[in-house]
TITITI-98871 format. One line per field, with one value per residue: residue number from 1; x, y, z of N, C-alpha, C in turn; residue in one letter. Coordinates in nm, 4 decimals. Example, Ala and Ser with C-alpha at 12.3 -4.5 7.8 and 13.67 -1.06 7.14 Angstrom:
residues 2
kedo = 1	2
n.x = 1.3190	1.2850
n.y = -0.5690	-0.2250
n.z = 0.7800	0.7080
ca.x = 1.2300	1.3670
ca.y = -0.4500	-0.1060
ca.z = 0.7800	0.7140
c.x = 1.3200	1.2900
c.y = -0.3300	0.0030
c.z = 0.7800	0.7870
bavo = a	s
end
This chain:
residues 77
kedo = 1	2	3	4	5	6	7	8	9	10	11	12	13	14	15	16	17	18	19	20	21	22	23	24	25	26	27	28	29	30	31	32	33	34	35	36	37	38	39	40	41	42	43	44	45	46	47	48	49	50	51	52	53	54	55	56	57	58	59	60	61	62	63	64	65	66	67	68	69	70	71	72	73	74	75	76	77
n.x = 6.7214	7.0180	7.3300	7.6141	7.9252	8.2355	8.4169	8.6870	8.6771	8.6170	8.6598	8.9330	8.8536	8.5939	8.2548	8.0520	7.7827	7.7065	7.5832	7.5933	7.7256	7.9343	8.0640	8.2261	8.0371	8.1808	8.3566	8.1809	8.0417	8.2416	8.3236	8.0656	8.0675	8.2781	8.1281	8.0521	7.7968	7.5403	7.4078	7.5653	7.7509	8.0638	8.3743	8.6438	8.9747	9.2351	9.3309	9.5084	9.6234	9.7714	9.7395	9.6016	9.2590	9.1853	8.9483	8.7058	8.4792	8.1961	8.3424	8.5705	8.8986	8.9491	9.1107	9.1046	9.1953	9.2594	9.0924	8.8865	8.7749	8.6781	8.4435	8.2865	8.0054	7.9283	7.7596	7.6998	7.6804
n.y = -2.9007	-2.7675	-2.8919	-2.7134	-2.5331	-2.3632	-2.1709	-2.2340	-2.5010	-2.6284	-2.8302	-2.8692	-2.7963	-2.8479	-2.7459	-2.4822	-2.3409	-2.0128	-1.9454	-1.7632	-1.4826	-1.3744	-1.1057	-0.7843	-0.4875	-0.3270	-0.5026	-0.6992	-0.5416	-0.4887	-0.7482	-0.8154	-0.6208	-0.7305	-0.9523	-1.1648	-1.2851	-1.3960	-1.7033	-1.7344	-1.9075	-2.0866	-2.2038	-2.4057	-2.3356	-2.3510	-2.4382	-2.3586	-2.4515	-2.3031	-2.0556	-1.8586	-1.8846	-1.9689	-1.8913	-1.9263	-1.7037	-1.6084	-1.6082	-1.4722	-1.5059	-1.4870	-1.4297	-1.4887	-1.4281	-1.6577	-1.5857	-1.4346	-1.6219	-1.8171	-1.7000	-1.7122	-1.9007	-2.1795	-2.4261	-2.7575	-2.7348
n.z = -2.5097	-2.6805	-2.7102	-2.6099	-2.6496	-2.5537	-2.7797	-2.7592	-2.7205	-2.9526	-3.2427	-3.4710	-3.8095	-3.7926	-3.8217	-3.6863	-3.5103	-3.3865	-3.0816	-2.8666	-2.7239	-2.4857	-2.3881	-2.3055	-2.3906	-2.6100	-2.7208	-2.8071	-2.9962	-3.1859	-3.2689	-3.3836	-3.6082	-3.7640	-3.8503	-3.6940	-3.5240	-3.3454	-3.4454	-3.6751	-3.8952	-3.8292	-3.9245	-3.7850	-3.8073	-3.6849	-3.3700	-3.1230	-2.8410	-2.6454	-2.7304	-2.9703	-3.1278	-3.4606	-3.7075	-3.9802	-4.0857	-4.2573	-4.4846	-4.4158	-4.2656	-3.9026	-3.6044	-3.2618	-2.9490	-2.6578	-2.4194	-2.5405	-2.7074	-2.4993	-2.4239	-2.6275	-2.7372	-2.8869	-3.1043	-3.2577	-3.6092
ca.x = 6.8062	7.1211	7.4643	7.6989	8.0585	8.2943	8.5036	8.8320	8.6583	8.6013	8.7579	8.9816	8.7885	8.4597	8.1686	7.9734	7.6852	7.7430	7.4783	7.5924	7.8582	7.9287	8.1761	8.1813	7.9767	8.2921	8.4074	8.0690	8.0083	8.3724	8.2858	7.9297	8.1156	8.3420	8.0425	8.0440	7.6848	7.4444	7.3481	7.6587	7.8396	8.2002	8.4684	8.7707	9.0919	9.3285	9.2935	9.6350	9.5951	9.8283	9.7395	9.4661	9.1763	9.1597	8.8467	8.6453	8.3275	8.1605	8.4567	8.6924	8.9564	8.9656	9.1886	9.0834	9.2607	9.1754	9.0066	8.7482	8.7005	8.6152	8.3182	8.1931	7.9413	7.8815	7.6859	7.7335	7.5989
ca.y = -2.7975	-2.8227	-2.9072	-2.5963	-2.5373	-2.2367	-2.1897	-2.3040	-2.6726	-2.6663	-2.9175	-2.8135	-2.8412	-2.8497	-2.6328	-2.4712	-2.2213	-1.9294	-1.9382	-1.6764	-1.4274	-1.2988	-1.0111	-0.6567	-0.4261	-0.2913	-0.6301	-0.7579	-0.4733	-0.5168	-0.8750	-0.8083	-0.5511	-0.8369	-1.0665	-1.2759	-1.2695	-1.5209	-1.7771	-1.7342	-2.0472	-2.0840	-2.3339	-2.3709	-2.3590	-2.3745	-2.4031	-2.3596	-2.4714	-2.2040	-1.9126	-1.7969	-1.9758	-1.9011	-1.9490	-1.8703	-1.6601	-1.5371	-1.6027	-1.4208	-1.5539	-1.4299	-1.4919	-1.4297	-1.4958	-1.7483	-1.5090	-1.3945	-1.7478	-1.8798	-1.6249	-1.7245	-2.0265	-2.2636	-2.5714	-2.8291	-2.6715
ca.z = -2.5228	-2.7444	-2.6414	-2.6663	-2.5629	-2.5798	-2.8949	-2.7339	-2.7182	-3.0919	-3.3184	-3.6074	-3.9151	-3.7622	-3.8435	-3.5640	-3.5143	-3.2705	-3.0058	-2.7692	-2.7039	-2.3541	-2.3756	-2.2761	-2.5182	-2.6995	-2.7905	-2.8889	-3.1189	-3.2693	-3.3268	-3.4845	-3.7165	-3.8324	-3.8928	-3.5941	-3.4499	-3.3119	-3.5775	-3.7753	-3.8992	-3.8273	-3.9485	-3.7039	-3.8887	-3.5994	-3.2164	-3.0568	-2.6968	-2.5783	-2.7786	-3.0383	-3.2224	-3.5827	-3.7655	-4.0900	-4.0711	-4.3771	-4.5930	-4.3757	-4.1375	-3.7828	-3.5013	-3.1565	-2.8138	-2.5718	-2.3458	-2.6100	-2.7376	-2.3975	-2.4050	-2.7370	-2.7263	-3.0158	-3.1108	-3.3874	-3.7087
c.x = 6.9585	7.2522	7.5519	7.8244	8.1173	8.3877	8.6424	8.8039	8.6362	8.6998	8.8115	8.9152	8.6433	8.3754	8.0627	7.8854	7.7157	7.5988	7.4723	7.7294	7.8461	8.0649	8.1239	8.1188	8.0652	8.3165	8.2955	8.0333	8.1270	8.3348	8.1834	7.9877	8.1913	8.2562	7.9998	7.9265	7.6181	7.3778	7.4565	7.7319	7.9821	8.2774	8.5969	8.8783	9.2036	9.3053	9.4180	9.5929	9.6651	9.8076	9.5920	9.3947	9.1444	9.0463	8.7923	8.4950	8.3168	8.2537	8.5719	8.7477	8.9810	9.0214	9.1529	9.1777	9.1794	9.0642	8.8946	8.7132	8.6376	8.4852	8.2390	8.1363	7.9070	7.8309	7.7241	7.6342	7.5077
c.y = -2.8581	-2.8115	-2.7825	-2.5919	-2.4182	-2.2745	-2.2495	-2.4544	-2.7304	-2.7448	-2.8496	-2.8752	-2.8632	-2.7173	-2.6046	-2.3561	-2.1474	-1.9267	-1.8277	-1.6095	-1.3263	-1.2226	-0.8702	-0.5970	-0.3854	-0.3986	-0.6959	-0.6820	-0.4797	-0.6575	-0.8824	-0.7433	-0.6255	-0.9576	-1.1686	-1.2266	-1.4110	-1.5774	-1.7827	-1.8550	-2.0039	-2.2063	-2.2977	-2.4155	-2.3924	-2.3370	-2.4371	-2.3700	-2.3623	-2.0637	-1.9016	-1.9131	-1.8945	-1.9703	-1.8731	-1.8446	-1.5619	-1.4955	-1.5103	-1.4811	-1.4774	-1.5049	-1.4144	-1.4951	-1.5775	-1.6860	-1.4658	-1.5271	-1.8273	-1.8186	-1.6273	-1.8790	-2.0788	-2.3797	-2.6209	-2.7572	-2.7660
c.z = -2.5919	-2.6722	-2.6985	-2.5898	-2.6210	-2.7117	-2.8755	-2.7468	-2.8571	-3.1531	-3.4333	-3.7045	-3.9055	-3.7762	-3.7433	-3.5869	-3.3789	-3.1966	-2.8997	-2.7620	-2.5657	-2.3227	-2.3581	-2.4226	-2.6233	-2.7684	-2.8573	-3.0160	-3.2160	-3.3629	-3.4301	-3.6119	-3.7944	-3.8827	-3.7976	-3.5095	-3.4312	-3.4421	-3.6795	-3.7817	-3.8901	-3.8401	-3.8631	-3.7869	-3.8219	-3.4597	-3.1496	-2.9071	-2.6100	-2.6295	-2.8539	-3.1098	-3.3356	-3.6581	-3.8866	-4.0589	-4.1867	-4.4918	-4.5450	-4.2529	-4.0252	-3.7025	-3.3655	-3.0303	-2.7303	-2.4852	-2.4063	-2.6503	-2.6315	-2.3855	-2.5343	-2.7408	-2.8617	-3.0126	-3.2510	-3.4814	-3.7917
bavo = m	e	e	s	m	n	l	c	g	a	q	i	g	g	t	y	r	v	v	g	i	n	l	p	r	a	a	h	i	r	l	a	a	l	g	l	t	a	g	t	r	v	t	v	l	n	n	k	r	s	g	s	v	i	f	n	v	r	g	t	r	l	a	v	g	r	g	i	a	e	n	i	r	v	a	s	a
end
């Protein structure tokens, strides 16, 4: 079994693979529409401990709040 963590624990500059998203259906669908699905590679651009997590997914920069980032599971790419 691979080691996974939530997106809040990811290091700036690190590249990770999304292994799961545990959010309400509406939020899950919205993230999927933005390209964030299981298996997608993301690169963390900024991880503010008191605010949002900014990451690159499929060539686009996305920012999500800590509440959402805590429910996105990633593993080393």
